[in-house]
N, C-alpha and C positions, 0 to 999 in steps of 0.2 A: 847351330848358331852357339858361337862362346858365349859366355855371362855377360862379358866386357860390351860385346856387342848389341847386345840385347838392352842394356843399359843406356849405352851412345844411343840406339834406335827411337827408345822411349822418351830422350830428352829432347830429343827435335821433332814429338808431337805436341800439340795444341794441349794447355791444360785442361783438366776437366775439373769443372765447377759444382760443387752438391752444396743445395739450400735446405737448410732442413728447418720445413714446413712449421708452425704449431699444430700441437696436439688441441684440434678444435673443440673436442667434447668437453677441455680442464678448462674452458675458453668464459669467465664468468660473462653469461649476455643476460639483459632481462626478460624473468619469466614472463609465458603467455599469461599467467594467472594473474600478473600484476595490473591487470587492466578489467578485471571481472570482481564478482563479488567474492568479498573475505567469505569462506565454507564457515567463520565463526560467527559471522554478522547473525545481528535476530533481524529477519526477513517481517518487515509492517505492512501489509498493503491497504490501500487506504479503496475501498470500491465502493460507487455512487451511481445515484442515478438523479438527473436533475435537468429538468424542461427548459427551466426558466430563469437555472443558474444558482439562486439563492444555497441551494445544499454543495455544489461545485465553490461556492464563495468557502463555506464552511469548510469544506476538505482541504480546500488551500492551508488555512492556517493548522490543522487538526494535523497535515504532513508537517510543516515547520515544528508543532510542537514535539512530532514524534521524531523528529531528525536531530531535535534538540541533545538526546539522550545519546552518549558514545554505545559505539558501538550496535548500533539500530540505523539499516536502510531502510527506508520510505517508498513504496511505489505506490502511485495515484494511477486507478481505474475506472472505468465506466462500464456498464452493465447496455450489451444492447438495446439497442430502441427498437419498438414493438410498433409504433404506428407511419405511416406512410408520410413525405413529407408533405405533401397533398391536405394531411388533415394538420400535421403538424402547422403548417401556414396559414391554417382557420381558425389556428388556435395563438396563431401571434405569436409560436414561439422563435425565438433565435440562433440561429446557428449553433451547434454543438461543438464542445470546447474539445482540442486535442488529444487530447487525455487518450491511450490505450483502449480499446474495447477489449474487454478480456471474456476468456471461455473459463467454463464451469472448472476445470480440468487444471487450471492454471491455480486456482485455488491452495491447493494441495502444495505447493510451491511455498508459502508464507505460512512463516513463526504466530502470527498473531493477525488475524482481519479486522479492521473495521467498515460499518457497513453504513452511507447516506442515504437519505429518501425522501419523498415529499410524502405528505397524508393525501390521500383518497378517503374520506367517508372515515378519519380515524383509525385506519389503516395505511401500511407500505402502498405505496405507489404500483397498479398493475406491472410495471417491465422490471421492477426490482422481484415480486412475485414469480414472474415469469423466467427472470433468472435463476430463484432458488429451484423453479420447478423442474430445472435444467441438470440438477446437480444430483438427480435420482444415481446415479453411476459411482458418484461420492458416498454417496447413504451406504448403499448397496457394499462397499470396501471397508465404510467408516474411516475415510483417508482422513477429514477432520477433526476428528476425538480429539478429545484433550486439549485442541489447540486454543487460543481467548480469541474473543470475539467479544467487539462492543459495535453501540450504534447512535447515529446522530439524525437529526430530522429536520424538517420546515415544516410547518404549516401556516394555513390563514389567516386564524383566529385564535385569542386566549382558551378558547373554550374545542378548537378545531382537534386536538388529539396532541398536546404535550407528553400526554403521559402513556394514551391506549395506541398511538404508535408504532414507542416503542415496544410496549407490555406483547400487544402480537405477533411482533415480530420475532420474539424469544422462543416463540415454539417452533422455528426455523433452524432457530442454533440449539433448540435441544435435542431434534431429532437427529442431529448430527454427532451429536456429544461434545459440542463444542461448551467451551468456562464461556459462561458472559461475565464481561467484566463493566460493573456501572460504574457511573463517575462519583456516584455517592452524594457527599455533601462535602467533600473534598474541596472544592474551588472556595470553601472560605465563606466568608460574610455577603460577596457580592450575590449570592443564591437570595440572601435574604433583602437584598436592597429592593423596597418598594416605591423609590424616587423616581423609575423610568418601567416601562415596559420593556421585558427582556423575555425571551424564550429561554427551552434548557428545561432538564429537571435531572433529578439524582439518576435518570437511565443514563442522560448524556447528554452533551448540548445543543441546541436547539435554537432555530429563528421563528420569526413572524415575518410572514411575508405580504400581510395585508392583501391588496388588490393587486399586487407584484407588486407597487412602486417601492413599499418599504426594502431597504435593504438589511441586513445583518449587523448592529451596533455594533458599537467598541464591543460593548462588553459581551455582547454575544461571542464575537472572536476570539477574545482574549480566553471566554467557555471554553472554546472548540481548542484553541490553542493548550490549555490543560487540560484537556482531554488527551488529548494525541501525545502531551509527553506522559501523565499518569499510567496509560496504557503500554505504553513503549516500554514505560520501568516494569510493570507487570508481566509483559510478556519476554523479556531479559530476565527475571528472576526465575522464570519457568520454563525457560531453555536451558538454562542455567542449570538448575535444583534437576534436570531430565539427564543431560551431559555429566553431572556429578559421577 
């Protein structure tokens, strides 16, 4: 076939149209990591046990205080309950909060932890102690060593353990090699206010529950907010120093 005949034949065929698709590898798309925690964020966990809700109330304020520090992400957890529903019912305990229940190994994910608990005869409640007793694996690996930790608490009366409860809790932190961060007197003049009854001590924020009908006062909630903010600032400094 002559070249002219080939050209004439091609001219009679339906032209083929080609579309160039974009290279999807080069298209900017939202990263899946944009909905997850920033790897540089300081993770503070607030882990508590609260039978009647007093410690839970302090925990919420502590979370607010810690969250007010830029670059800090806060998550509230509660430890497992050890009592049966039948026993809790006889004790008049209200339904538990909707805070997720933490597993011991999840503590290792945090850059700092604030533990909250009510007192039982001047020491932490058995539920919190049982949780610490379950952290043997973390202790064996010293997974929590060097992490800052603080405490907050609730007692029934003024002589019911506002100092002994946190003081005896420090032994748990020491065996894990954690750095205990007390709030000291950084809350200022309000710690010396004698005009009204208020819980708390240099060890941490606290409240008096009395017979259960007394709830954290405004001053006690402010102390809790301050502790959360103060602790988060310390945790942020420690993480910054370790990554420098």
